[in-house]
N, C-alpha and C positions, 0 to 999 in steps of 0.2 A: 286749319294750318298744320295738321299732323298727317297729311297723306304720305309723306316720305317715311315717317315712322311706321305707319301701317303697312306700307309696301315692304319695308325692311323686315318687319315681323313675319310676313309671308315668306320672304326669302330665307330667313333664319329657320323657319319651320319646314323648309323644303316643300312648300305648297304655293308656288307662284301662281298668279292669275293667268289662266290659259286664254289666249286671245286668238280669234280667227279674223283675218282681214280679207274682205271682199273688194278687190280693185287695187291693182298695184301701180297706179299712176303717180303723179307728182305728190298728191296729198298722202297717199299710202306710203310712198317711199320716204317722205320726210318723217313719218311716224316710225318707220322701221329703223331709221338712223338713230333715233332716241331710245326706242324700246330695247335695242341691243345693249345699252349701257344703263338701263333703269332696273334697280333691284325689284324683286317681287313680281316680275312680269315675264311670261314666256310666250313667244309667238309659236303657236301650235300648227296653224294651217294658213296658207294664203291661197285664195281662189281668184283666178283671173281667166277671162276668156282665152287669153294667150299665156299659158304657163311659162313660156320662155321669157315673156316680159317680167313675170314675177321673179324668175331666176336672175334676170339682169338687175332688177331692183335690189335684190339681196346683195348681189356682188357690188353694185354701186355704193351701197350704204354700209359696207364693211362686214357683211355676214359671210366671210370666206368659209367655204365648206358647207354653208347652209345651216349649221348648228341644229340639225335634226328637224328643220321646218318642212312640213309636208306641202307640196305644191299640187294644185288641182285646177281643173276648169269647172268643177262641180260645186256651186255655191250651196246647194241643198245638202250635199254631203258634208261640207264644212260646218254648217249650222247643226247638223246632227252628230258631229264628232264629239265623243265624251270628253276629250281633252280641252274643248273650247268652253269657256265660261262667259266671255264677252265677245260679241260679234260687232265688228266695225263695217258699216256699209259705206264704201268710198267709191261707188260706181258712178254717181251722177245721173243715173237713169231713174226717173220717177216711177215707172211701172215696175222695174226690177226692185226698186227699194220697197215698194208696197209689199211685193211678194216675199221679200226677205224678212220684213218685220213680222208678217203673219206667220212665217215659218219659225221665227224665233219665239213667238208666243206659244206655238205648239211644242217646241223643244225646250221651253223654259230657259232661254238664253238672253241675258241682257243685251241691249243693242244700242250702239252709239252711231247716230245718223250724221255722217259727213254729208250725206245725200240730202241737202236742204231742198232740192227740187221735189223730192217725195214728201218732205215735211210740209212744204207750201201746198201741195196737192191734197193731202189727207192727214196731216200731222195730228190734229186733235183727236181723230178717231183711232189712229194708230197708237197714240199714247194711252187712250182709254182701253184699247184692247190689251196693251201691255200691262197696265195696272191690273186688269181683271185676271191676267195670266200669272200675276205675281212676279213680274220682271220689271226692270227699269228701262225706259225709253228716254234717250238723252240727245240733245243737240251736242255738237262736237266743239269742245273747247279748242281754241286756236283759230277757228273760223269766226268771222265777225259776229254772227247772231248770238252765239254763246257768250262772247266777251261783252256784248252790249247787255245781255241779260244779267251778267255779273255786276256791271256798273249800276243797273237799275236796282238790283237787289241790295247792293251796298247802300245806295241812297235811301231806299225805303227802310232798310233795317236800322239805319242811323236816325230815322225819323224825319227825313227830308222829302217833301212832295216832289215827284218827278215832273218836270216841265216838258222835256223832250229827250229823246235818245235816238242814236243812229250811228252812222259811219260817214267817212269821206270817200270820194271817188273822183275820177276824171270824167267830166261831163260837159257836153255842149248840146243844145237842142237838136241839131242836125244828126247827132249820133243815133237817134231812134231809128233812122232809116238805113243805116249801114248794113252791108251784106258781108259775108265771109271773104269775098274777093277784094274787099276794100279796107280791111282792118290793119294790115301790116304797116302801111305808112304812118298810121296814127300811133303805132308803138315804136317807130323808128327801126323796124326790122325788115330786112329783105325777105321776100316770100321764099326764096331758095334756102336761106338760113333757117327760117321757121320750119320748113319741111324737113331739113336735116336734123333739127332738134326735136322732131316729133310733136311740134306744137299744133294743136287743133284750132284751125281758124274759126270754126263755128263757136267753140267755147270762148275764145277770146272776143268774138263779136258780141256774145251775150254780156260780157263785162262792159263793153262800150255802149251798147244800144239801150241800156237801162234795165234789161230783163233781170240780170243777176241782182241788181240793187232792189228791184221790186220783190223778188223772191225772198231775199234776206230780210227785208223789212216786214213782209208778211209773217215770216217765222217769228220775228221779234214781237210783233203785235199779238200774235196768237199765244205767245208764251208769257207776256207781261201784262196784258190788259191795256197797253197803249194802243192808239188807233191812228190810221192815216187821216190826212185832210180829205174832204170830199172829192177833190180833183186829183188825188194821188200825190206823187212826189213832185216837189218844186225844184230841188237841187240848187238852193241858193249858194252863191259863192261865199265862202266864209273860212277864215283862219281861226286857229285856236284862241287868239287874242280877242276875237269878236264873238265867241260862242255864247257867252252869257247875255250879251246885248241883243244878238240877232235871234237866237233860238228861244224866244219867248213870244207870247201871243201878240198879234198886231195891235190890240187895244192898249198894250203896254209899250209899244214902240218896236216890237220885233217883227218877225216874218211868219209866225205860226198862225194857223187857223184857230187852234185851241190848245190849251194846256193839256199835257198828256199825249203828245203826238210823236209818231215816228217820222223822221226826216233824214234825207241824205244830203250832205253838203258837198259842193263842188270845189275841187282844188284849183280851178281856173276861173277867171272872169269869162264872160260870154264872148269876148274878143280874143280869148286865148292867153291873156296875160296871167302869169302865175299869181296865185293868192299867197301873200306872206303868211308864213306859219300854217301852211295847208295841212290837212289831215287825210291825205289821199289813202294812206295805208292803215289808218287808225279808226278808233271808235270814241264816242263821247256820250255824256249825259249832262243835261242841265237840270238844276234842282233849286228849290226855293227855301229860304229861311222861314220856318213856321212861326217865328216870334221876333220881336224887336231885339231881344237878348241874343238870339242866334245870329241875327243880321249884324249886330255889333261885334260878335265873335268872328264873323267872316272878315270884317275889317281888321280886327286885332291880329288875326293870324295870316294875313296877307293874301286872302283869296281875291282873285280878279272877278269883280261882279259887274252887273249892269249898272246903269246910272242910279237906280233906286237903292242899290246896295243889298237887294234881297234875292237876286238870282245869281247863282254861281255855276261854274262848270268843272267837270272832271273828265279827263280823257286819257286814252292810251294811244300813243302815236304810232303803233305798229300792231300787226297780228302775224303770228309765226306759223299759222295753219298747222300742218302735221307735226311740227316740232313741239307743239304744246298739247297735242291730242292725248297724251298720257294722263293729263289731269282728269279728263272724262273717264278714261278706263279705270283709273284708281277710284274715282268718286262713285261710279255705279257699282263696282265690285266690292269695295271695302266700306262704303258708307250707305249704299243703297239709295244714293241721291243723284238725280240728273244735274248736269250743268246747263240747265234750261230745258223746258219741255212745254209743248202747247197744251192749253186746257180749254180753249174755245176757238171757234172760227170767227175772228174779228176782221181779218183782212184777207184779200184774195188777189191773185194775179191772173188777169184775163188776157188771152191772146188778142192782139190788136194789129190791124193790117198795116204793113210797112208801105204798101202801094195798093193801087186798085187791083183787087183780086177777082178773077173770073170764075164762074161756075165750072166745076170739073178740075180745077187746079188742086194739087195736093200740098198741104201744109208741111213745112219741114222743121217746125218746132223752134225751141229756144236757140237764139243766135243765128237763125237761118235767114233765108232770103224773103220770106213771106210775112212773118209776124214778129212782133216783140211783145214782151210782157208788161202790162200796165197795172200798177198797184191800185186797188179799189177797196172801199169798205165792203165787207162781206154782204151786208144787207143790200147794197146797191148791185153787187155782182149777182146775187141770187134773184133779185127782182128783174134784172136784165136777162137772166139765163145765160150768162157769159161762160164761154168755154175756157177752162183752166189751161194755162200755158203748158202745164205738164202733160196734157192729153192732146196737144196740138201738133203732134208729130205723125206723119204718114197717114193723115186722114184727108178725105176728099171733100171739097166744098160742093154743096148742092145748089148754091146760089152765089151771086156776086156780093162782094164786100168792099166798100169804098175805103180808100186810104184813110188811116186814123180811126176807122170805125172798129168797134169790138166785134170779134167773132163769137157767135152764140152756138149753143148746143144744136139749135134748130138749123144752123147753116152747114152742118157737116154730116157725113156718114161715118159712124164710129162703131167698131166691133165691140162685142161684149168681152170683158176681161175682169180679173180681180180688181185692178185699179179703177176701172170704170164703175164697177158695182160698189166699191168702197166709197168712191167720191159721191156717187148718187145717194148712198146712205148718209154720208156726212151732210150733204145739202138738205136732205129730207129732215134730218134731226135738227139742223140749224133753223130751218123754216118753221118747224113745229115749236121750237123754243121761242122764236120771235113772236109767233102767234099767241103764245101764252102771256 
């Protein structure tokens, strides 16, 4: 609770935390808006494939005149810049994210991973490499995985067993098959207006087709020890008033496969009706009273519980993405602590066919026309030989894959790359650990 004081001390000493931002999109721009008015922080460099976009982001967020921020299209140069102490990867590219973290390890720069796609692909090994290099690898506060990790940590640090944790989203079963050409009516946006606003239809498709939810829950599972149900995410419709009743195991009257589960709740009923008290933009944790005395205290202090009085819920009804990202920057630089970090491969996101796919077709990745990401237990994914969604872009199928079937490594031609090698190493390590 003293991050502001620590930041102020760096400001007073004339030694602000030097930050390098890779990616000047919406998340990065929202961070820039707050970094400008946060003591003890200095944006040293912004790298973007289009430096003009970075300049526009600065102007839009109030950095008139640039305040000495260097703009570049060279991410490697940013990471090596001596003025940079903390690197933020806000690119969204899993392969680029892997390369950036490995470069940060070499340069001894802390890294905040907005790029949850890279974390879902190889996060446990990236975090291990960072620890070995003496730097901090952290999930990004403001994005939902880190906020969920915070709620889980709060419950456990207070002595409450965690029953479930996750987030809310808009969901219907048919959304798994949506393509980028079909998304805008579901957002109530005209395609022309979306184009004028620079909105990426493939990214927005990943929000609806379940891929982003799967990626984020994999990150949470790998950072907290919680695990998915064997079938993946169920997306039960649930409002905040029902969290404690529904987000508990089935044998207790809830909807969970097991206690200690990650799950995403839907903000709509299956017929499209709005769920009262929906948590579309927020995060939650359900937790249990470890004793009769604690359960009695739940009642005395007004917690809404399940019928037994022993399961309660805590939630945050919003996430402010880049506006809150400074919490991670301060935590890694001033405390040496991540705001969530993976420590084992417990969950995985496997590319799954949106339609019947023919041999010779090229996959177009997250939010595209060919595949969506399905959350799986890591041991099931490894046994299957499932292709991670983070590597399912611009790869050619060697055989047909039926609609709803997982795509396997054996089904594609894939070129060697640092991301592929790191993922293979992660899988080999996880398999060896399971064998022990």
